[in-house]
SEFI-319761 format. One record per atom (N, C-alpha, C): x, y, z. Coordinates in steps of 0.1 Angstrom, whole numbers, plus 5000, padded with zeros to 4 digits. Example, Ala and Ser with C-alpha at 12.3 -4.5 7.8 and 13.67 -1.06 7.14 Angstrom:
2
513249435078 512349555078 513249675078 512849785071 513749895071 512950005079 
This chain:
58
491246744800 490146854802 490646974795 489747024787 490047144779 489347264785 490047374789 489447494794 489147594783 487847624782 487447724772 487247854780 487847964775 487748084782 486448154782 485548104774 484148154774 483248074783 483847974790 483047894800 482647984811 481347984815 480948074826 481648054839 481947934842 482647904855 484047964855 484747954844 486048014842 485948164843 484948224837 484748374838 484448414852 483648344859 483248384873 484548374882 485248264881 486448254889 487448364885 487648384872 488548494868 488148634873 486848654873 486348784878 486548794893 486348694900 486548694915 488048714918 488948654911 490348674913 490748814909 490148874899 490449004895 490049104906 488849084911 488349174922 489149154934 489649034938 490449024949 491849094947 492349084935 493649154932 493449304934 492349354928 492149504929 491849544944 491149464951 490949494965 492249504973 493049404972 494349414980 495249524975 495249544962 496149654956 495649784962 494349814962 493749934967 494049944982 493949834989 494249835004 495749885007 496649824999 498049865001 498350014997 497650054986 497850194982 497250294992 496050254998 495450345008 496350355021 496950235024 497850235036 499050325034 499750315022 500850405019 500450545018 499350575013 498850715012 498550775026 498050695035 497750735048 499050765055 500050685054 501350715060 501950835055 501850865042 502450985036 501651105040 500351095042 499551215046 499751245060 500151155069 500351185083 501651255086 502551255076 503851325078 503551475077 504251555085 504251695084 505651755086 505851865082 507251925082 507651955096 506752005105 507152045118 507751925126 506951815127 507351705135 508651645130 508751625116 509951575111 511151665113 510951795113 512051895115 512551875129 511651875139 512151865153 512851725156 512351625149 512951485151 514351495145 514551555133 515951555128 516751645136 516251755142 516951845151 517451765163 516651685169 517051615181 518151515177 518051445165 519051355161 520351425159 520351545153 521651625151 522251665165 521351695174 521851735187 522551615194 521951505193 522551375199 523951355192 524051365179 525251335172 526351445176 525951565177 526951675181 527351665195 526451615204 526751605218 527751495221 527951395213 528751285216 530251315214 
């Protein structure tokens, strides 16, 4: 069986695979962006401060 790249079935399957790849790539990028956006200086500062106090108290 010889696959011709101009075959409509091959083009449709390739397009669906490309769209699925782009969808999941976008989903992972959106998740990492959301995690990065939820960070703020104040909460991370107090968290590091508590960790330092625990280390110094031991």
